[in-house]
N, C-alpha and C positions, 0 to 999 in steps of 0.2 A: 211929495206927491205919491198918491197911492193909485194902485191900479184897480179900478172896479170893474166887476163883472160885466157892467153896462157897456164900458169901452172895450171890452175883450175882442168882439169881433173886429172892430175897427183896427186894433193893435196887431191881431192875426192877419188881417188882409194886408196891411202896410207891410208888415214883415215878409209875407209870402212875395209880395211885389217886388220888395227890394232883392230878396233871394233870387227871384226870376229874372231879373236885370242882371245880377251879377252873374249868374249861371249863363245868359245869353252872351254877355260880353266874353266870357272865358271861352265859350264855344266858337265864337267868331274869330278869336285868336287862333284857336286850335286849328280851325279850318283853313286859316290863311296860311298858318305853318305847313299844313299837309299840301295844300296847293303849292307852296314853294318847293317842298321836297319832289312832288310830282313833276313839277316843270324841270327840275334838275335832273332826276331820272330819265325822263323823256329824251332830254338833251344828251345824256350820256349813251342813251341806247340808239341814237341816230348814227348811221354810216356817216363817217368823216373823210374828207379827202386824205390821202396818203395811208389810210389804214390798210393793213395787209391782211388778205383774206386767204384761207386755206382753200384747197381744190374742192370742187364741187362733186359730191358722190350722189347719184340719183339712179332711178329705175327708167328704162325705156317704156314705151307702151307696151311691149311684148314681155316686160318683166326682168329684162337683163339688166345687171348693175353696170353702168356707166360712170367713169371717172374724167372729169374735165380739169386737168392740171394747168397750172401756170408755169411759164419758162419752157415748156415744150412748142408752145405755139408762138410764132412770132407776132401774131396779131392781137391787139386788145379784145377783150369781150364785152358784148352787151348782154345783160342778163335780164330778161323781161319776166316779171313774176305775175302770174295770173291764177284764176280759179274758174271752173266750168260753171260755177253757181254766181259769179260776179257780173252783174248787169253792166257795171263802168268797164269790165274787161272786153265784154261783147260790143260795147258802144266803141270802145277804142280799137276794135280789130283791123279796120281799114287802115288806121295811122301805123299800127305794129306792122301790118303786111308791107305797107310802103316803106317803113323803117328797115326791115328785113332785106326786101329787095334792093334797096338803096345803099346798103352797107355791106352786102355781102363780100366784096372784094377787099374792104378794108377792116372789117370786124368779124370775129366769131360770134355768131348769135345762139344764144342758150335760152330756150324758153322753158320756164319751169312752174309747174302747177303746186299750189299747196294742198290740193285735194287730190285723191286718187279716183275717187268714186265719180263715175260718168266721164272721165277724162277721154277715153278712148272714143266713145260715141260723140262727145263734144267736138274733138280734134276732127274726126270724120264729116260730121254733119256741117261744121263751119269751112271745111275745106282748106284747113291751114297749111301754108306753104312751107312751113317749118316743123320741126320735130319737137314734141313737148315732153318734158321728163317730169318726174314726180318721186315721192318716196324719200324725200330728204331727211337724213338723220337729225334729231334735234339739236345736236351740237352745230350743224351747218345752218339750221334756221336761226340759232342764236347769233353765230359769227356774221351772217349776213344782214342781221336785224330784220327778219322777215316775220310779218305780222297781218300784213293787209294787202290787198291787191287793188288795182295794178301797181307795180314798182318797177322802175327801170334804173339798172345799174350798170355804170361803165368801170371796167376793171382793166387796169394795164396789162400787158404781157407778163409782167413781175409779180401779179396778184395784188397790186395797190388800187385802192378805190380812186376813181378819177371823177366821177358824177354820180348822183343818186337823185332820183324824181320818184315821189310818191303820188299815185293818182294818175287819172287818164290825162291824155294830151288836149287840156283845155286851158284857155286864156294863157296866163304866164308860163305855165308848164310847156304848153304846145310851143309858144314862142322860144323858151329856152331850148327845147329838144331841136327845133328846126334850127336855130342859130348855131348850137353846139355841133351839130353834124352837117351843116351846110345843105339840107334838103327841105323840101316843101312837103308838109303832111297834109291829107285831104280833110281832115277834120272827122268829128265823131258820126258814126252810123247812128241813125233813128231806129232803135229796137222797140218793138212794141211789148209791152209788159204782158 
């Protein structure tokens, strides 16, 4: 059978269609592989119970360097991570205030901001009853797996991770936090955008 120039557009179109299908199948497989790798990396980047964390080095609102070591304090620590520009942090404020007030005798409470800009005015405007620190070195951000806000981490007096919650205290997170600490939280604030 000979290829005539009359059928050339049909054969060209059929060849392009087959090539397109093959390329799409190969791309779909590659995307699935990348999703698997991403899921594995995320799992590896999550704080896990019993991981040992280094002391926190941060800056106070007046710019002084502060070190929060483990082993010196007999109390476990609750580390609350926030950001002045985070609406979920703002919505979660009444819960965090209740947590801070309810746990003062049993836990050392450390509030950390991932952003320094506007932190002092945010702290004053919101009337926070706890101190907020910022200016974490990148090595500490990495060790604590800090990337989003809000986040709550419970660390033993030896520096080992006991619990980690990502997000505001809604639905399951709220119930888990209340159950873990044995306190009742008021719920989210309604913050106008």
